[in-house]
Backbone and ligand atoms as CSV (ligand in chain L), in Angstrom:
chain,resi,resn,atom,element,x,y,z
A,1,MET,N,N,228.644,55.029,-78.734
A,1,MET,CA,C,228.623,56.480,-78.888
A,1,MET,C,C,229.689,57.127,-77.985
A,2,ALA,N,N,230.393,58.023,-78.571
A,2,ALA,CA,C,231.508,58.623,-77.823
A,2,ALA,C,C,230.977,59.594,-76.785
A,3,GLU,N,N,231.628,59.613,-75.620
A,3,GLU,CA,C,231.223,60.571,-74.568
A,3,GLU,C,C,231.611,61.980,-74.958
A,4,ALA,N,N,230.893,62.962,-74.438
A,4,ALA,CA,C,231.242,64.354,-74.723
A,4,ALA,C,C,232.640,64.612,-74.169
A,5,PRO,N,N,233.450,65.267,-74.911
A,5,PRO,CA,C,234.813,65.498,-74.419
A,5,PRO,C,C,234.801,66.376,-73.173
A,6,PRO,N,N,235.593,65.997,-72.175
A,6,PRO,CA,C,235.632,66.831,-70.960
A,6,PRO,C,C,236.226,68.185,-71.277
A,7,GLY,N,N,235.891,69.163,-70.496
A,7,GLY,CA,C,236.407,70.517,-70.685
A,7,GLY,C,C,237.903,70.524,-70.438
A,8,PRO,N,N,238.528,71.603,-70.748
A,8,PRO,CA,C,239.963,71.688,-70.522
A,8,PRO,C,C,240.295,71.498,-69.047
A,9,PRO,N,N,241.352,70.757,-68.737
A,9,PRO,CA,C,241.686,70.445,-67.334
A,9,PRO,C,C,241.776,71.690,-66.462
A,10,SER,N,N,242.254,72.802,-67.015
A,10,SER,CA,C,242.435,73.987,-66.168
A,10,SER,C,C,241.086,74.541,-65.717
A,11,SER,N,N,240.062,74.581,-66.610
A,11,SER,CA,C,238.762,75.136,-66.224
A,11,SER,C,C,238.070,74.208,-65.215
A,12,GLN,N,N,238.248,72.872,-65.387
A,12,GLN,CA,C,237.670,71.924,-64.418
A,12,GLN,C,C,238.278,72.142,-63.028
A,13,GLY,N,N,239.567,72.340,-63.010
A,13,GLY,CA,C,240.266,72.541,-61.739
A,13,GLY,C,C,239.800,73.795,-61.037
A,14,SER,N,N,239.622,74.896,-61.744
A,14,SER,CA,C,239.210,76.136,-61.084
A,14,SER,C,C,237.767,76.032,-60.585
A,15,HIS,N,N,236.928,75.260,-61.351
A,15,HIS,CA,C,235.555,75.019,-60.909
A,15,HIS,C,C,235.546,74.305,-59.554
A,16,ARG,N,N,236.401,73.268,-59.450
A,16,ARG,CA,C,236.500,72.515,-58.187
A,16,ARG,C,C,236.977,73.414,-57.054
A,17,GLU,N,N,237.929,74.247,-57.369
A,17,GLU,CA,C,238.451,75.159,-56.337
A,17,GLU,C,C,237.365,76.113,-55.835
A,18,ALA,N,N,236.539,76.605,-56.788
A,18,ALA,CA,C,235.460,77.525,-56.397
A,18,ALA,C,C,234.466,76.808,-55.491
A,19,ILE,N,N,234.148,75.549,-55.839
A,19,ILE,CA,C,233.221,74.774,-54.997
A,19,ILE,C,C,233.827,74.565,-53.609
A,20,ALA,N,N,235.096,74.193,-53.578
A,20,ALA,CA,C,235.757,73.947,-52.290
A,20,ALA,C,C,235.774,75.212,-51.435
A,21,ALA,N,N,236.002,76.349,-52.066
A,21,ALA,CA,C,236.048,77.607,-51.306
A,21,ALA,C,C,234.672,77.932,-50.734
A,22,THR,N,N,233.620,77.719,-51.539
A,22,THR,CA,C,232.249,77.972,-51.066
A,22,THR,C,C,231.915,77.050,-49.904
A,23,GLU,N,N,232.264,75.765,-50.082
A,23,GLU,CA,C,231.970,74.809,-48.999
A,23,GLU,C,C,232.702,75.187,-47.722
A,24,LEU,N,N,233.937,75.636,-47.883
A,24,LEU,CA,C,234.714,76.024,-46.699
A,24,LEU,C,C,234.062,77.217,-45.995
A,25,ARG,N,N,233.587,78.185,-46.794
A,25,ARG,CA,C,232.923,79.349,-46.174
A,25,ARG,C,C,231.686,78.917,-45.382
A,26,TRP,N,N,230.884,78.015,-45.975
A,26,TRP,CA,C,229.683,77.535,-45.265
A,26,TRP,C,C,230.059,76.758,-44.008
A,27,LEU,N,N,231.135,75.968,-44.133
A,27,LEU,CA,C,231.582,75.175,-42.982
A,27,LEU,C,C,231.994,76.099,-41.838
A,28,ILE,N,N,232.748,77.160,-42.181
A,28,ILE,CA,C,233.191,78.107,-41.153
A,28,ILE,C,C,231.978,78.791,-40.514
A,29,ALA,N,N,231.016,79.203,-41.367
A,29,ALA,CA,C,229.818,79.873,-40.845
A,29,ALA,C,C,229.051,78.932,-39.914
A,30,MET,N,N,228.956,77.664,-40.314
A,30,MET,CA,C,228.196,76.689,-39.519
A,30,MET,C,C,228.864,76.423,-38.173
A,31,VAL,N,N,230.185,76.229,-38.209
A,31,VAL,CA,C,230.926,75.979,-36.964
A,31,VAL,C,C,230.824,77.216,-36.060
A,32,GLY,N,N,230.901,78.405,-36.665
A,32,GLY,CA,C,230.774,79.641,-35.899
A,32,GLY,C,C,229.421,79.739,-35.220
A,33,LEU,N,N,228.360,79.383,-35.970
A,33,LEU,CA,C,227.003,79.437,-35.430
A,33,LEU,C,C,226.835,78.437,-34.281
A,34,LEU,N,N,227.385,77.231,-34.475
A,34,LEU,CA,C,227.307,76.216,-33.411
A,34,LEU,C,C,228.037,76.712,-32.157
A,35,ALA,N,N,229.216,77.311,-32.358
A,35,ALA,CA,C,229.980,77.816,-31.215
A,35,ALA,C,C,229.202,78.917,-30.509
A,36,LEU,N,N,228.547,79.784,-31.296
A,36,LEU,CA,C,227.759,80.875,-30.701
A,36,LEU,C,C,226.593,80.312,-29.877
A,37,MET,N,N,225.882,79.318,-30.447
A,37,MET,CA,C,224.733,78.739,-29.724
A,37,MET,C,C,225.189,78.045,-28.442
A,38,LEU,N,N,226.325,77.357,-28.525
A,38,LEU,CA,C,226.862,76.691,-27.343
A,38,LEU,C,C,227.231,77.731,-26.280
A,39,ALA,N,N,227.823,78.841,-26.729
A,39,ALA,CA,C,228.215,79.900,-25.787
A,39,ALA,C,C,226.975,80.478,-25.103
A,40,VAL,N,N,225.873,80.644,-25.863
A,40,VAL,CA,C,224.632,81.175,-25.278
A,40,VAL,C,C,224.108,80.204,-24.212
A,41,VAL,N,N,224.113,78.904,-24.535
A,41,VAL,CA,C,223.614,77.900,-23.587
A,41,VAL,C,C,224.457,77.912,-22.313
A,42,VAL,N,N,225.778,77.920,-22.473
A,42,VAL,CA,C,226.672,77.880,-21.306
A,42,VAL,C,C,226.526,79.166,-20.488
A,43,THR,N,N,226.468,80.331,-21.183
A,43,THR,CA,C,226.367,81.605,-20.468
A,43,THR,C,C,225.062,81.708,-19.693
A,44,THR,N,N,223.926,81.383,-20.342
A,44,THR,CA,C,222.647,81.498,-19.628
A,44,THR,C,C,222.580,80.497,-18.487
A,45,SER,N,N,223.198,79.351,-18.679
A,45,SER,CA,C,223.171,78.344,-17.622
A,45,SER,C,C,223.990,78.802,-16.412
A,46,LEU,N,N,225.162,79.388,-16.656
A,46,LEU,CA,C,226.015,79.801,-15.540
A,46,LEU,C,C,225.561,81.123,-14.939
A,47,ALA,N,N,225.203,82.089,-15.783
A,47,ALA,CA,C,224.915,83.433,-15.287
A,47,ALA,C,C,223.471,83.579,-14.810
A,48,HIS,N,N,222.538,82.846,-15.413
A,48,HIS,CA,C,221.126,83.049,-15.060
A,48,HIS,C,C,220.456,81.779,-14.521
A,49,ALA,N,N,221.225,80.750,-14.279
A,49,ALA,CA,C,220.680,79.482,-13.765
A,49,ALA,C,C,219.548,78.954,-14.634
A,50,LEU,N,N,219.635,79.169,-15.943
A,50,LEU,CA,C,218.610,78.647,-16.858
A,50,LEU,C,C,219.032,77.253,-17.309
A,51,HIS,N,N,218.268,76.252,-16.939
A,51,HIS,CA,C,218.615,74.893,-17.332
A,51,HIS,C,C,217.421,74.236,-17.992
A,52,PRO,N,N,217.666,73.336,-18.920
A,52,PRO,CA,C,216.530,72.599,-19.464
A,52,PRO,C,C,215.900,71.772,-18.350
A,53,PRO,N,N,214.572,71.689,-18.310
A,53,PRO,CA,C,213.934,70.899,-17.253
A,53,PRO,C,C,214.426,69.459,-17.320
A,54,SER,N,N,214.850,68.935,-16.172
A,54,SER,CA,C,215.438,67.599,-16.208
A,54,SER,C,C,214.630,66.600,-15.394
A,55,ASN,N,N,213.515,67.083,-14.828
A,55,ASN,CA,C,212.745,66.186,-13.971
A,55,ASN,C,C,211.887,65.233,-14.808
A,56,VAL,N,N,212.108,63.939,-14.674
A,56,VAL,CA,C,211.256,62.979,-15.377
A,56,VAL,C,C,210.520,62.168,-14.332
A,57,GLU,N,N,209.249,62.510,-14.183
A,57,GLU,CA,C,208.451,61.883,-13.146
A,57,GLU,C,C,207.071,61.706,-13.754
A,58,VAL,N,N,206.550,60.520,-13.744
A,58,VAL,CA,C,205.268,60.312,-14.404
A,58,VAL,C,C,204.121,60.353,-13.405
A,59,ILE,N,N,202.930,60.692,-13.923
A,59,ILE,CA,C,201.729,60.773,-13.096
A,59,ILE,C,C,200.549,60.452,-14.007
A,60,ASP,N,N,199.523,59.829,-13.457
A,60,ASP,CA,C,198.363,59.495,-14.280
A,60,ASP,C,C,197.449,60.716,-14.376
A,61,PRO,N,N,197.318,61.319,-15.580
A,61,PRO,CA,C,196.529,62.553,-15.698
A,61,PRO,C,C,195.036,62.327,-15.443
A,62,VAL,N,N,194.584,61.089,-15.508
A,62,VAL,CA,C,193.155,60.814,-15.338
A,62,VAL,C,C,192.767,60.813,-13.859
A,63,THR,N,N,193.665,60.350,-12.997
A,63,THR,CA,C,193.298,60.192,-11.583
A,63,THR,C,C,193.967,61.209,-10.660
A,64,LEU,N,N,194.693,62.179,-11.227
A,64,LEU,CA,C,195.445,63.073,-10.332
A,64,LEU,C,C,194.557,63.959,-9.465
A,65,HIS,N,N,193.277,64.154,-9.875
A,65,HIS,CA,C,192.366,64.935,-9.033
A,65,HIS,C,C,191.918,64.143,-7.801
A,66,LEU,N,N,191.998,62.826,-7.900
A,66,LEU,CA,C,191.363,61.971,-6.896
A,66,LEU,C,C,192.280,61.623,-5.737
A,67,SER,N,N,193.557,61.421,-6.019
A,67,SER,CA,C,194.471,61.062,-4.937
A,67,SER,C,C,195.873,61.513,-5.308
A,68,GLY,N,N,196.726,61.552,-4.281
A,68,GLY,CA,C,198.109,61.941,-4.533
A,68,GLY,C,C,198.324,63.414,-4.269
A,69,GLU,N,N,199.500,63.905,-4.636
A,69,GLU,CA,C,199.888,65.252,-4.217
A,69,GLU,C,C,199.119,66.370,-4.906
A,70,PHE,N,N,198.449,66.105,-6.026
A,70,PHE,CA,C,197.763,67.184,-6.739
A,70,PHE,C,C,196.252,67.238,-6.461
A,71,VAL,N,N,195.789,66.620,-5.372
A,71,VAL,CA,C,194.379,66.795,-5.000
A,71,VAL,C,C,194.207,68.251,-4.533
A,72,GLU,N,N,192.943,68.716,-4.602
A,72,GLU,CA,C,192.686,70.142,-4.405
A,72,GLU,C,C,193.317,70.714,-3.134
A,73,ASN,N,N,193.219,69.975,-2.018
A,73,ASN,CA,C,193.721,70.497,-0.732
A,73,ASN,C,C,195.228,70.698,-0.711
A,74,ASN,N,N,195.936,70.004,-1.583
A,74,ASN,CA,C,197.397,70.108,-1.586
A,74,ASN,C,C,197.916,71.211,-2.491
A,75,LEU,N,N,197.037,71.820,-3.294
A,75,LEU,CA,C,197.515,72.816,-4.249
A,75,LEU,C,C,197.891,74.095,-3.517
A,76,GLY,N,N,198.845,74.823,-4.064
A,76,GLY,CA,C,199.305,76.058,-3.437
A,76,GLY,C,C,200.654,75.832,-2.764
A,77,THR,N,N,200.991,76.744,-1.853
A,77,THR,CA,C,202.329,76.748,-1.261
A,77,THR,C,C,202.345,76.016,0.074
A,78,ALA,N,N,203.248,75.075,0.203
A,78,ALA,CA,C,203.390,74.326,1.452
A,78,ALA,C,C,204.796,74.538,2.000
A,79,ALA,N,N,204.896,74.784,3.311
A,79,ALA,CA,C,206.207,74.946,3.941
A,79,ALA,C,C,206.812,73.569,4.184
A,80,GLU,N,N,208.104,73.445,3.940
A,80,GLU,CA,C,208.812,72.173,4.166
A,80,GLU,C,C,209.592,72.265,5.472
A,81,PRO,N,N,209.882,71.124,6.101
A,81,PRO,CA,C,210.617,71.148,7.379
A,81,PRO,C,C,211.981,71.834,7.274
A,82,ASP,N,N,212.612,71.810,6.109
A,82,ASP,CA,C,213.951,72.423,5.984
A,82,ASP,C,C,213.899,73.933,5.736
A,83,GLY,N,N,212.694,74.529,5.816
A,83,GLY,CA,C,212.583,75.975,5.634
A,83,GLY,C,C,212.277,76.399,4.214
A,84,SER,N,N,212.369,75.471,3.262
A,84,SER,CA,C,212.030,75.806,1.874
A,84,SER,C,C,210.514,75.684,1.696
A,85,VAL,N,N,210.015,76.053,0.516
A,85,VAL,CA,C,208.586,75.849,0.238
A,85,VAL,C,C,208.415,75.081,-1.062
A,86,THR,N,N,207.303,74.348,-1.141
A,86,THR,CA,C,206.942,73.636,-2.361
A,86,THR,C,C,205.590,74.170,-2.813
A,87,VAL,N,N,205.501,74.514,-4.099
A,87,VAL,CA,C,204.255,75.053,-4.642
A,87,VAL,C,C,203.712,74.045,-5.658
A,88,ARG,N,N,202.495,73.576,-5.413
A,88,ARG,CA,C,201.894,72.603,-6.335
A,88,ARG,C,C,200.776,73.291,-7.127
A,89,VAL,N,N,200.827,73.119,-8.439
A,89,VAL,CA,C,199.908,73.837,-9.325
A,89,VAL,C,C,199.398,72.886,-10.407
A,90,LEU,N,N,198.107,73.020,-10.724
A,90,LEU,CA,C,197.548,72.311,-11.873
A,90,LEU,C,C,197.388,73.309,-13.003
A,91,ALA,N,N,197.871,72.955,-14.192
A,91,ALA,CA,C,197.658,73.780,-15.378
A,91,ALA,C,C,196.633,73.045,-16.231
A,92,GLN,N,N,195.506,73.687,-16.474
A,92,GLN,CA,C,194.469,73.017,-17.262
A,92,GLN,C,C,193.740,74.036,-18.111
A,93,GLN,N,N,193.087,73.555,-19.186
A,93,GLN,CA,C,192.351,74.466,-20.063
A,93,GLN,C,C,191.234,75.132,-19.275
A,94,PHE,N,N,191.186,76.459,-19.065
A,94,PHE,CA,C,192.180,77.438,-19.471
A,94,PHE,C,C,192.513,78.286,-18.263
A,95,GLY,N,N,193.212,77.676,-17.316
A,95,GLY,CA,C,193.603,78.413,-16.132
A,95,GLY,C,C,194.569,77.597,-15.292
A,96,PHE,N,N,195.163,78.281,-14.320
A,96,PHE,CA,C,196.021,77.595,-13.362
A,96,PHE,C,C,195.252,77.476,-12.051
A,97,ALA,N,N,195.431,76.390,-11.344
A,97,ALA,CA,C,194.816,76.243,-10.030
A,97,ALA,C,C,195.904,75.930,-9.012
A,98,PRO,N,N,196.069,76.790,-7.994
A,98,PRO,CA,C,195.404,78.079,-7.783
A,98,PRO,C,C,195.914,79.120,-8.777
A,99,ASN,N,N,195.181,80.249,-8.894
A,99,ASN,CA,C,195.645,81.228,-9.879
A,99,ASN,C,C,196.426,82.374,-9.259
A,100,CYS,N,N,196.732,82.272,-7.962
A,100,CYS,CA,C,197.727,83.167,-7.380
A,100,CYS,C,C,198.588,82.343,-6.433
A,101,LEU,N,N,199.886,82.412,-6.618
A,101,LEU,CA,C,200.799,81.612,-5.811
A,101,LEU,C,C,201.586,82.562,-4.935
A,102,GLU,N,N,201.460,82.385,-3.633
A,102,GLU,CA,C,202.135,83.303,-2.721
A,102,GLU,C,C,203.339,82.576,-2.128
A,103,VAL,N,N,204.503,83.193,-2.253
A,103,VAL,CA,C,205.731,82.558,-1.754
A,103,VAL,C,C,206.558,83.579,-0.975
A,104,PRO,N,N,207.379,83.111,-0.031
A,104,PRO,CA,C,208.213,84.044,0.727
A,104,PRO,C,C,209.476,84.425,-0.049
A,105,ALA,N,N,209.952,85.655,0.161
A,105,ALA,CA,C,211.219,86.086,-0.440
A,105,ALA,C,C,212.380,85.407,0.283
A,106,GLY,N,N,213.524,85.348,-0.371
A,106,GLY,CA,C,214.743,84.829,0.250
A,106,GLY,C,C,214.644,83.388,0.706
A,107,THR,N,N,213.878,82.591,-0.014
A,107,THR,CA,C,213.613,81.207,0.386
A,107,THR,C,C,213.706,80.311,-0.847
A,108,ALA,N,N,214.219,79.111,-0.671
A,108,ALA,CA,C,214.246,78.170,-1.791
A,108,ALA,C,C,212.818,77.751,-2.124
A,109,VAL,N,N,212.455,77.889,-3.397
A,109,VAL,CA,C,211.089,77.573,-3.839
A,109,VAL,C,C,211.148,76.464,-4.880
A,110,LYS,N,N,210.334,75.453,-4.668
A,110,LYS,CA,C,210.248,74.365,-5.649
A,110,LYS,C,C,208.831,74.355,-6.208
A,111,PHE,N,N,208.702,74.591,-7.513
A,111,PHE,CA,C,207.389,74.520,-8.153
A,111,PHE,C,C,207.208,73.119,-8.730
A,112,ARG,N,N,206.034,72.535,-8.474
A,112,ARG,CA,C,205.699,71.245,-9.096
A,112,ARG,C,C,204.362,71.410,-9.800
A,113,LEU,N,N,204.369,71.164,-11.096
A,113,LEU,CA,C,203.159,71.368,-11.892
A,113,LEU,C,C,202.856,70.137,-12.726
A,114,THR,N,N,201.576,69.948,-13.002
A,114,THR,CA,C,201.201,68.924,-13.965
A,114,THR,C,C,199.912,69.354,-14.649
A,115,SER,N,N,199.563,68.627,-15.711
A,115,SER,CA,C,198.379,68.973,-16.494
A,115,SER,C,C,197.500,67.745,-16.665
A,116,PRO,N,N,196.171,67.891,-16.489
A,116,PRO,CA,C,195.286,66.762,-16.737
A,116,PRO,C,C,194.810,66.696,-18.192
A,117,ASP,N,N,195.113,67.728,-19.012
A,117,ASP,CA,C,194.567,67.707,-20.376
A,117,ASP,C,C,195.631,67.801,-21.471
A,118,VAL,N,N,196.089,69.015,-21.782
A,118,VAL,CA,C,197.032,69.174,-22.895
A,118,VAL,C,C,198.304,69.862,-22.389
A,119,ILE,N,N,199.233,70.101,-23.290
A,119,ILE,CA,C,200.492,70.761,-22.903
A,119,ILE,C,C,200.247,72.242,-22.617
A,120,HIS,N,N,200.724,72.704,-21.470
A,120,HIS,CA,C,200.689,74.123,-21.119
A,120,HIS,C,C,202.120,74.579,-20.843
A,121,GLY,N,N,202.267,75.870,-20.564
A,121,GLY,CA,C,203.598,76.401,-20.277
A,121,GLY,C,C,203.607,77.163,-18.968
A,122,PHE,N,N,204.765,77.177,-18.320
A,122,PHE,CA,C,204.926,77.876,-17.041
A,122,PHE,C,C,206.152,78.768,-17.170
A,123,LEU,N,N,205.908,80.078,-17.149
A,123,LEU,CA,C,206.977,81.043,-17.398
A,123,LEU,C,C,206.857,82.189,-16.413
A,124,LEU,N,N,207.957,82.553,-15.766
A,124,LEU,CA,C,207.997,83.769,-14.959
A,124,LEU,C,C,209.090,84.639,-15.551
A,125,ILE,N,N,208.680,85.759,-16.113
A,125,ILE,CA,C,209.625,86.626,-16.811
A,125,ILE,C,C,210.660,87.175,-15.830
A,126,ASP,N,N,211.898,87.306,-16.283
A,126,ASP,CA,C,213.033,87.801,-15.487
A,126,ASP,C,C,213.455,86.840,-14.383
A,127,THR,N,N,213.086,85.574,-14.528
A,127,THR,CA,C,213.580,84.563,-13.582
A,127,THR,C,C,214.085,83.381,-14.413
A,128,ASN,N,N,214.556,82.339,-13.732
A,128,ASN,CA,C,215.001,81.148,-14.459
A,128,ASN,C,C,213.851,80.160,-14.658
A,129,VAL,N,N,212.610,80.591,-14.391
A,129,VAL,CA,C,211.470,79.678,-14.476
A,129,VAL,C,C,210.885,79.701,-15.881
A,130,ASN,N,N,210.963,78.582,-16.572
A,130,ASN,CA,C,210.438,78.467,-17.922
A,130,ASN,C,C,210.387,76.989,-18.259
A,131,THR,N,N,209.197,76.405,-18.250
A,131,THR,CA,C,209.109,74.974,-18.550
A,131,THR,C,C,207.785,74.657,-19.218
A,132,MET,N,N,207.746,73.535,-19.897
A,132,MET,CA,C,206.484,73.023,-20.425
A,132,MET,C,C,205.830,72.187,-19.339
A,133,VAL,N,N,204.504,72.151,-19.370
A,133,VAL,CA,C,203.780,71.298,-18.436
A,133,VAL,C,C,203.051,70.262,-19.289
A,134,VAL,N,N,203.567,69.045,-19.248
A,134,VAL,CA,C,203.117,68.002,-20.173
A,134,VAL,C,C,202.234,67.009,-19.423
A,135,PRO,N,N,201.026,66.717,-19.948
A,135,PRO,CA,C,200.187,65.737,-19.241
A,135,PRO,C,C,200.905,64.394,-19.121
A,136,GLY,N,N,200.785,63.784,-17.950
A,136,GLY,CA,C,201.454,62.506,-17.738
A,136,GLY,C,C,202.788,62.657,-17.027
A,137,PHE,N,N,203.273,63.916,-16.916
A,137,PHE,CA,C,204.559,64.164,-16.260
A,137,PHE,C,C,204.418,65.274,-15.221
A,138,VAL,N,N,205.312,65.275,-14.237
A,138,VAL,CA,C,205.363,66.369,-13.267
A,138,VAL,C,C,206.545,67.259,-13.649
A,139,ALA,N,N,206.256,68.542,-13.929
A,139,ALA,CA,C,207.330,69.495,-14.210
A,139,ALA,C,C,207.793,70.064,-12.884
A,140,GLU,N,N,209.094,70.093,-12.665
A,140,GLU,CA,C,209.605,70.634,-11.407
A,140,GLU,C,C,210.658,71.703,-11.704
A,141,VAL,N,N,210.503,72.867,-11.105
A,141,VAL,CA,C,211.458,73.967,-11.295
A,141,VAL,C,C,211.815,74.520,-9.923
A,142,ARG,N,N,213.089,74.744,-9.690
A,142,ARG,CA,C,213.541,75.336,-8.425
A,142,ARG,C,C,214.034,76.745,-8.676
A,143,THR,N,N,213.663,77.648,-7.794
A,143,THR,CA,C,214.137,79.013,-7.923
A,143,THR,C,C,214.168,79.665,-6.549
A,144,ARG,N,N,214.445,80.964,-6.548
A,144,ARG,CA,C,214.523,81.722,-5.308
A,144,ARG,C,C,214.250,83.170,-5.672
A,145,PHE,N,N,213.359,83.836,-4.961
A,145,PHE,CA,C,213.066,85.249,-5.226
A,145,PHE,C,C,213.711,86.053,-4.109
A,146,GLU,N,N,214.629,86.926,-4.460
A,146,GLU,CA,C,215.353,87.648,-3.407
A,146,GLU,C,C,214.505,88.764,-2.796
A,147,LYS,N,N,213.647,89.402,-3.625
A,147,LYS,CA,C,212.889,90.550,-3.122
A,147,LYS,C,C,211.393,90.326,-3.270
A,148,PRO,N,N,210.580,90.934,-2.396
A,148,PRO,CA,C,209.139,90.868,-2.578
A,148,PRO,C,C,208.749,91.511,-3.909
A,149,GLY,N,N,207.676,91.040,-4.491
A,149,GLY,CA,C,207.234,91.591,-5.778
A,149,GLY,C,C,206.175,90.702,-6.382
A,150,GLU,N,N,205.780,91.055,-7.583
A,150,GLU,CA,C,204.727,90.287,-8.237
A,150,GLU,C,C,205.168,89.901,-9.637
A,151,TYR,N,N,204.886,88.674,-10.023
A,151,TYR,CA,C,205.255,88.186,-11.346
A,151,TYR,C,C,204.006,87.705,-12.069
A,152,ALA,N,N,203.867,88.132,-13.321
A,152,ALA,CA,C,202.795,87.584,-14.156
A,152,ALA,C,C,203.224,86.190,-14.601
A,153,MET,N,N,202.257,85.322,-14.731
A,153,MET,CA,C,202.558,83.918,-15.028
A,153,MET,C,C,201.686,83.468,-16.196
A,154,PRO,N,N,202.050,83.840,-17.437
A,154,PRO,CA,C,201.238,83.462,-18.585
A,154,PRO,C,C,201.517,82.021,-19.018
A,155,CYS,N,N,200.493,81.360,-19.537
A,155,CYS,CA,C,200.727,80.066,-20.194
A,155,CYS,C,C,201.355,80.401,-21.537
A,156,HIS,N,N,202.535,79.866,-21.813
A,156,HIS,CA,C,203.196,80.231,-23.067
A,156,HIS,C,C,203.344,79.054,-24.028
A,157,GLU,N,N,202.443,78.068,-23.888
A,157,GLU,CA,C,202.340,77.017,-24.902
A,157,GLU,C,C,200.902,77.072,-25.381
A,158,PHE,N,N,200.704,77.222,-26.684
A,158,PHE,CA,C,199.326,77.335,-27.170
A,158,PHE,C,C,198.549,76.081,-26.788
A,159,CYS,N,N,197.438,76.272,-26.053
A,159,CYS,CA,C,196.744,75.110,-25.503
A,159,CYS,C,C,195.279,75.046,-25.912
A,160,GLY,N,N,194.841,75.940,-26.807
A,160,GLY,CA,C,193.463,75.866,-27.277
A,160,GLY,C,C,192.856,77.246,-27.378
A,161,PRO,N,N,191.539,77.313,-27.646
A,161,PRO,CA,C,190.907,78.607,-27.923
A,161,PRO,C,C,190.919,79.583,-26.745
A,162,GLY,N,N,191.093,79.122,-25.512
A,162,GLY,CA,C,191.117,80.036,-24.371
A,162,GLY,C,C,192.531,80.348,-23.905
A,163,HIS,N,N,193.508,79.939,-24.705
A,163,HIS,CA,C,194.916,80.082,-24.299
A,163,HIS,C,C,195.279,81.511,-23.895
A,164,HIS,N,N,194.788,82.497,-24.666
A,164,HIS,CA,C,195.183,83.890,-24.416
A,164,HIS,C,C,194.732,84.368,-23.036
A,165,GLY,N,N,193.720,83.712,-22.459
A,165,GLY,CA,C,193.232,84.138,-21.146
A,165,GLY,C,C,193.810,83.313,-20.009
A,166,MET,N,N,194.754,82.438,-20.342
A,166,MET,CA,C,195.278,81.530,-19.319
A,166,MET,C,C,196.526,82.130,-18.683
A,167,TRP,N,N,196.360,82.674,-17.523
A,167,TRP,CA,C,197.515,83.206,-16.809
A,167,TRP,C,C,197.192,83.246,-15.330
A,168,ALA,N,N,198.226,83.365,-14.530
A,168,ALA,CA,C,198.075,83.476,-13.075
A,168,ALA,C,C,199.159,84.435,-12.614
A,169,ARG,N,N,199.361,84.542,-11.307
A,169,ARG,CA,C,200.455,85.404,-10.852
A,169,ARG,C,C,201.135,84.797,-9.639
A,170,VAL,N,N,202.368,85.214,-9.443
A,170,VAL,CA,C,203.129,84.796,-8.271
A,170,VAL,C,C,203.376,86.047,-7.442
A,171,LEU,N,N,202.996,85.986,-6.183
A,171,LEU,CA,C,203.211,87.123,-5.295
A,171,LEU,C,C,204.292,86.736,-4.285
A,172,VAL,N,N,205.394,87.474,-4.307
A,172,VAL,CA,C,206.492,87.206,-3.366
A,172,VAL,C,C,206.336,88.177,-2.201
A,173,VAL,N,N,206.143,87.626,-1.001
A,173,VAL,CA,C,205.931,88.473,0.180
A,173,VAL,C,C,207.183,88.410,1.072
A,174,PRO,N,N,207.362,89.423,1.946
A,174,PRO,CA,C,208.517,89.375,2.851
A,174,PRO,C,C,208.528,88.072,3.651
A,175,LYS,N,N,209.717,87.566,3.874
A,175,LYS,CA,C,209.872,86.257,4.500
A,175,LYS,C,C,209.180,86.172,5.863
A,176,ASP,N,N,209.233,87.267,6.646
A,176,ASP,CA,C,208.658,87.213,7.998
A,176,ASP,C,C,207.131,87.276,7.980
A,177,GLN,N,N,206.535,87.744,6.877
A,177,GLN,CA,C,205.063,87.799,6.801
A,177,GLN,C,C,204.455,86.456,6.437
A,178,PHE,N,N,205.246,85.636,5.740
A,178,PHE,CA,C,204.677,84.434,5.153
A,178,PHE,C,C,204.101,83.438,6.161
A,179,PRO,N,N,204.815,83.113,7.262
A,179,PRO,CA,C,204.300,82.068,8.156
A,179,PRO,C,C,202.933,82.392,8.751
A,180,ALA,N,N,202.596,83.692,8.888
A,180,ALA,CA,C,201.317,84.053,9.501
A,180,ALA,C,C,200.132,83.823,8.565
A,181,LEU,N,N,200.391,83.635,7.275
A,181,LEU,CA,C,199.283,83.479,6.317
A,181,LEU,C,C,198.692,82.080,6.407
A,182,THR,N,N,197.358,82.005,6.372
A,182,THR,CA,C,196.729,80.689,6.360
A,182,THR,C,C,196.788,80.127,4.944
A,183,ALA,N,N,196.491,78.836,4.822
A,183,ALA,CA,C,196.531,78.194,3.503
A,183,ALA,C,C,195.571,78.880,2.534
A,184,ILE,N,N,194.415,79.293,3.041
A,184,ILE,CA,C,193.426,79.967,2.185
A,184,ILE,C,C,193.951,81.329,1.738
A,185,GLU,N,N,194.556,82.060,2.686
A,185,GLU,CA,C,195.107,83.372,2.326
A,185,GLU,C,C,196.206,83.234,1.274
A,186,ARG,N,N,196.970,82.169,1.388
A,186,ARG,CA,C,198.074,81.986,0.432
A,186,ARG,C,C,197.546,81.812,-0.983
A,187,VAL,N,N,196.512,81.018,-1.171
A,187,VAL,CA,C,196.031,80.800,-2.551
A,187,VAL,C,C,195.192,81.978,-3.046
A,188,ARG,N,N,194.781,82.876,-2.144
A,188,ARG,CA,C,194.063,84.060,-2.605
A,188,ARG,C,C,194.981,85.275,-2.702
A,189,CYS,N,N,196.249,85.053,-2.380
A,189,CYS,CA,C,197.236,86.130,-2.397
A,189,CYS,C,C,196.788,87.291,-1.514
A,190,ALA,N,N,196.507,86.987,-0.264
A,190,ALA,CA,C,196.168,88.033,0.699
A,190,ALA,C,C,197.347,88.966,0.830
A,191,GLY,N,N,197.060,90.239,0.869
A,191,GLY,CA,C,198.130,91.229,1.024
A,191,GLY,C,C,198.753,91.616,-0.303
A,192,GLY,N,N,198.209,91.083,-1.414
A,192,GLY,CA,C,198.813,91.421,-2.709
A,192,GLY,C,C,197.939,92.303,-3.541
L,1,CU,CU,CU,197.609,76.709,-21.336
């Protein structure tokens, strides 16, 4: 059986040209979009110190209450010998422990968080702090608060039926006030 005769060469050629032009337009749009996304990543990284969390550190979510750095007495803000502070927090259904984190202004702050149950989120609006808290891993974020103030700290990863009520706060106090606070006052956000 004879094949259907091909269309006239000129109409086939213009069809191909139209396809090529469409593909080129999509290619340009795609490359443009990729360049824009790359520019956003580079700009936020340089201008706002926003980086993808890079800390890969494992922890056993079953035993973290019993021993190691996330036992109850270690939670909250601890002063380090170099003048910086480390804040240890547990994110669990449906709250943060402690639920108020008191830190000094003008000081390097390292947050270390983990979860014993499901994935939670740690976000401080208007700062570079934004990470997931994944069970089995320690999330670590470094930041610095220049001025005293208060930050709401909502869990921003849906973690179950009580998710909407899961939030805490960070209270930044003047640097000279911080050393006088006891460990208990720090986790209760005395003065806030
Ligand atoms: Cu949560």
